[in-house]
C-alpha positions in Angstrom: 0.0 0.0 0.0 1.1 3.6 -0.8 0.2 6.4 1.6 -1.0 9.3 -0.5 1.1 12.5 -1.0 -0.5 15.5 0.7 -0.7 19.2 -0.1 0.3 22.3 1.9 -2.3 25.0 2.5 -1.8 28.5 1.2 -3.8 31.6 0.9 -2.2 32.5 -2.5 -1.3 29.8 -5.0 2.1 30.0 -6.7 2.1 30.9 -10.4 4.2 30.4 -13.4 5.1 27.9 -16.0 6.5 25.5 -13.4 3.0 24.6 -12.2 -0.2 23.0 -13.3 -3.5 23.5 -11.7 -6.4 21.2 -10.7 -9.8 21.7 -9.1 -9.8 20.6 -5.5 -12.5 17.9 -5.2 -14.5 17.6 -2.0 -14.5 13.9 -1.6 -12.7 10.9 -0.2 -9.0 10.6 -1.2 -8.6 7.0 -2.4 -5.8 5.0 -3.8 -6.9 2.3 -6.3 -4.7 -0.8 -6.8 -5.4 -3.1 -9.6 -3.7 -6.5 -9.7 -4.4 -10.1 -10.6 -6.2 -10.2 -7.3 -8.7 -7.7 -8.5 -9.4 -4.1 -7.3 -8.4 -2.7 -3.9 -9.6 0.8 -2.8 -8.1 2.3 0.3 -8.0 5.7 2.1 -5.1 7.9 3.2 -5.0 6.1 6.5 -5.0 2.8 4.7 -8.7 1.8 5.5 -9.9 -0.5 2.9 -13.2 0.6 1.4 -13.6 -1.5 -1.7 -16.9 -3.1 -0.6 -18.5 0.3 0.0 -18.2 1.4 -3.6 -19.2 -1.6 -5.9 -19.9 0.7 -8.8 -16.2 1.4 -9.0 -15.5 -2.3 -9.8 -15.4 -1.1 -13.4 -12.0 0.4 -12.9 -9.9 -2.7 -13.8 -11.8 -3.0 -17.1 -10.8 0.6 -17.9 -7.1 -0.1 -17.6 -5.1 -0.9 -20.7 -2.6 -2.7 -18.5 -2.9 -5.6 -16.1 -1.5 -3.9 -13.0 -1.5 -0.3 -11.8 -1.7 1.9 -8.7 -3.8 5.1 -9.2 -4.3 8.0 -7.0 -7.7 9.9 -7.0 -10.8 11.1 -5.3 -14.2 9.4 -4.8 -17.0 12.0 -5.0 -20.7 12.2 -4.9 -22.2 15.0 -7.0 -24.9 17.4 -6.1 -26.0 19.7 -9.0 -22.9 18.6 -10.7 -20.5 19.7 -7.9 -18.8 17.3 -5.4 -20.7 17.3 -2.1 -18.9 15.9 0.9 -22.1 16.1 2.9 -23.8 13.8 0.4 -20.7 11.4 0.3 -21.0 11.1 4.0 -23.9 8.7 3.6 -21.6 6.3 1.8 -18.6 6.9 3.9 -20.4 6.3 7.2 -22.2 3.1 6.0 -21.4 0.1 8.2 -24.3 -2.2 7.2 -23.6 -3.3 3.7 -27.1 -4.6 3.3 -28.2 -1.0 2.9 -25.9 -0.4 0.0 -28.2 -1.4 -2.8 -30.5 1.6 -2.1 -27.6 4.0 -1.6 -26.0 3.1 -4.9 -29.1 4.5 -6.6 -29.7 7.5 -4.3 -26.1 8.4 -3.7 -24.1 7.2 -6.7 -20.2 7.9 -6.7 -17.6 8.6 -9.3 -13.8 8.0 -9.2 -11.6 10.9 -10.4 -8.1 9.7 -11.1 -5.4 12.4 -11.1 -2.1 10.5 -10.7 -0.6 7.1 -11.5 2.1 5.7 -9.2 2.8 2.3 -10.5 2.2 0.4 -13.8 2.8 -3.3 -14.5 5.2 -3.4 -11.5 7.2 -0.4 -12.4 7.3 2.5 -9.9 6.5 5.9 -11.2 7.2 7.7 -7.9 10.3 9.4 -9.2 8.8 10.2 -12.6 8.0 13.9 -13.1 4.3 14.7 -12.5 3.6 15.9 -16.0 4.9 12.5 -17.4 2.7 10.6 -14.9 -0.3 12.6 -16.2 0.5 11.6 -19.8 0.9 7.9 -18.7 -2.4 8.0 -16.8 -4.2 9.4 -19.9 -2.7 6.7 -22.1 -3.4 4.0 -19.7 -6.9 4.6 -18.2 -10.1 4.8 -20.3 -13.0 6.8 -18.9 -16.5 5.3 -18.2 -19.7 6.5 -16.5 -18.1 6.0 -13.0 -14.3 6.4 -13.8 -13.1 9.8 -14.8 -9.7 11.5 -15.3 -9.4 14.9 -13.5 -8.4 17.6 -16.0 -5.6 20.0 -15.2 -5.1 23.5 -16.5 -2.1 25.8 -17.3 -3.5 29.2 -16.0 -3.7 29.9 -12.4 -6.1 32.7 -12.5 -8.5 31.1 -15.0 -8.6 27.9 -12.8 -9.2 29.9 -9.6 -12.0 32.0 -11.3 -13.7 28.9 -12.7 -13.5 27.1 -9.4 -15.0 30.0 -7.5 -17.7 30.7 -10.1 -19.0 27.1 -9.9 -18.7 26.6 -6.2 -15.8 24.2 -6.0 -13.9 23.7 -2.7 -10.6 25.2 -4.0 -7.7 24.8 -6.3 -4.4 22.7 -6.1 -1.2 23.9 -7.7 1.4 21.2 -8.5 4.9 21.4 -9.8 5.1 19.9 -13.2 8.4 18.2 -12.7 7.8 17.0 -9.0 8.2 13.4 -8.1 5.7 11.7 -5.7 6.4 11.8 -2.1 4.2 9.2 -0.3 2.7 10.4 2.9 4.5 13.7 2.8 3.2 17.3 2.7 5.6 19.4 0.6 5.8 22.6 -1.3 5.4 20.6 -4.5 1.7 20.5 -4.0 -0.1 23.7 -2.7 -3.8 24.0 -2.0 -6.0 27.1 -1.7 -9.4 26.7 -0.2 -12.4 29.1 -0.9 -14.4 27.8 2.0 -13.4 27.5 5.6 -13.9 23.8 6.2 -11.4 21.9 8.4 -11.3 18.6 10.3 -11.4 18.5 14.1 -11.2 15.9 16.8 -14.3 15.5 18.9 -13.2 15.6 22.6 -16.6 15.7 24.3 -20.2 17.0 24.2 -22.4 19.3 26.2 -26.0 18.5 27.3 -28.7 20.6 25.8 -32.4 20.9 25.5 -32.8 17.5 23.9 -33.4 14.8 26.5 -32.1 12.0 24.2 -29.1 13.8 22.7 -26.5 16.6 23.0 -26.5 20.3 22.7 -23.1 20.8 21.1 -19.9 19.1 20.4 -16.5 20.1 21.9 -13.8 20.1 19.2 -10.1 20.7 18.9 -6.9 20.2 17.0 -3.4 19.0 18.0 -0.4 21.3 18.5 2.8 19.8 20.0 1.0 16.6 20.9 -1.6 18.5 23.0 -5.3 18.7 21.9 -6.2 22.4 22.0 -9.8 23.4 22.4 -11.3 25.2 19.4 -14.9 25.6 20.5 -18.4 24.1 20.4 -20.4 23.1 17.4 -24.2 23.2 17.9 -25.7 23.2 14.5 -25.8 20.9 11.5 -27.4 17.9 13.0 -30.7 16.2 12.3 -32.3 13.6 14.6 -30.8 10.5 12.7 -27.4 12.1 13.0 -27.8 12.8 16.7 -29.0 9.3 17.4 -26.0 7.8 15.5 -23.5 10.0 17.2 -24.8 9.3 20.7 -24.3 5.5 20.0 -20.6 6.2 18.9 -20.1 8.5 22.0 -21.1 5.6 24.4 -18.2 3.7 23.0 -15.7 6.4 23.6 -16.8 7.9 26.9 -14.1 8.8 29.5 -13.9 10.7 32.8 -10.8 12.7 31.8 -10.8 15.7 29.6 -8.6 15.1 26.4 -8.0 18.9 26.1 -4.9 20.5 27.5 -5.4 22.9 29.0 -8.9 21.9 30.1 -11.4 24.4 28.8 -13.8 26.2 31.2 -17.3 25.0 30.3 -20.8 25.1 31.8 -22.3 22.1 33.6 -23.3 19.0 31.6 -20.0 18.2 30.0 -19.3 14.7 28.9 -15.7 13.9 27.8 -14.8 11.5 25.0 -11.6 9.7 24.1 -10.1 11.6 21.1 -11.0 9.0 18.5 -13.7 10.6 16.4 -13.1 13.3 13.8 -15.6 15.7 12.2 -15.5 18.1 9.3 -16.7 21.5 10.3 -17.3 24.7 8.3 -17.1 28.1 10.0 -16.9 31.8 9.3 -13.6 32.6 10.8 -11.0 32.0 13.6 -11.0 34.3 16.6 -7.7 35.5 18.0 -8.2 33.0 20.8 -8.3 30.1 18.1 -12.0 29.6 18.6 -14.3 29.0 15.6 -17.0 31.6 14.8 -20.4 30.2 13.5 -19.3 26.6 13.2 -21.6 24.0 11.5 -21.2 20.3 11.6 -20.8 18.6 8.2 -20.1 15.0 9.1 -17.7 12.4 10.5 -14.3 11.6 8.8 -13.7 7.9 9.3 -10.9 8.1 6.7 -8.7 10.3 8.9 -6.8 9.6 12.1 -6.5 11.9 15.1 -2.8 12.3 14.6 -3.4 14.0 11.3 -5.6 16.7 12.8 -3.1 19.3 13.6 -2.7 23.1 13.3 0.2 22.5 10.9 -0.4 23.6 7.3 
């Protein structure tokens, strides 16, 4: 298995002929390995998800080679735009007996944007632009398998992404090799919406007798989980019920935050195991979120990844 290469966050993408540009897709980063054993799909924390996405079984048939390792993103579209909130229904599915209905109500696509190995030959040291050419020559598209296009103009890509409501844009050095599991300056991302992942460290009681009022969230810095505020919106009743079942599995008497935040009565601490995506308006000077909204859980991430590092 190959751990995916990561991108660094920036507020202003680099420009020039040394870079190419891609739309940042709001989905589940997924490596696809095709071999004589068949298709294997796994996430950035090496969680195998092949069974959750049976419609992507067409991928081996789209390859012109017998073996390959491809990097890409699984997305669910809403009005033609990737919707992570919609994809959550597939990502959080544990009972595969419910899959048949979801395949029709929440279909997914796989957008390939890199190729890391072909017929046993590693392409990790091959320049990105050459890997792109190999990917295009190797992979045929289908209804569920696509190749993510790239563009030469920074400004045109940013303008298009903003206009259509995409999550952001990624700038990649054309001659860069592939660095598994590393976050380097070779790939830089600019997000247009403030959406980040946070560790859930507890919950506060609220008006609901059977649920919670808000979640207590934070991110790691120097191995300490720092408190970043409460999230009290973005939940419906099925979501609350599902989360409460998970909370029962991770309950603890000790606060996972350091320092321990000052909170009203009705606090319930959780072991820092669950991760949520949250959209918000801005950060305060005290590193607390303003107007946060819960989007969904991120089972494809690990708590160690949720840091204040770019």
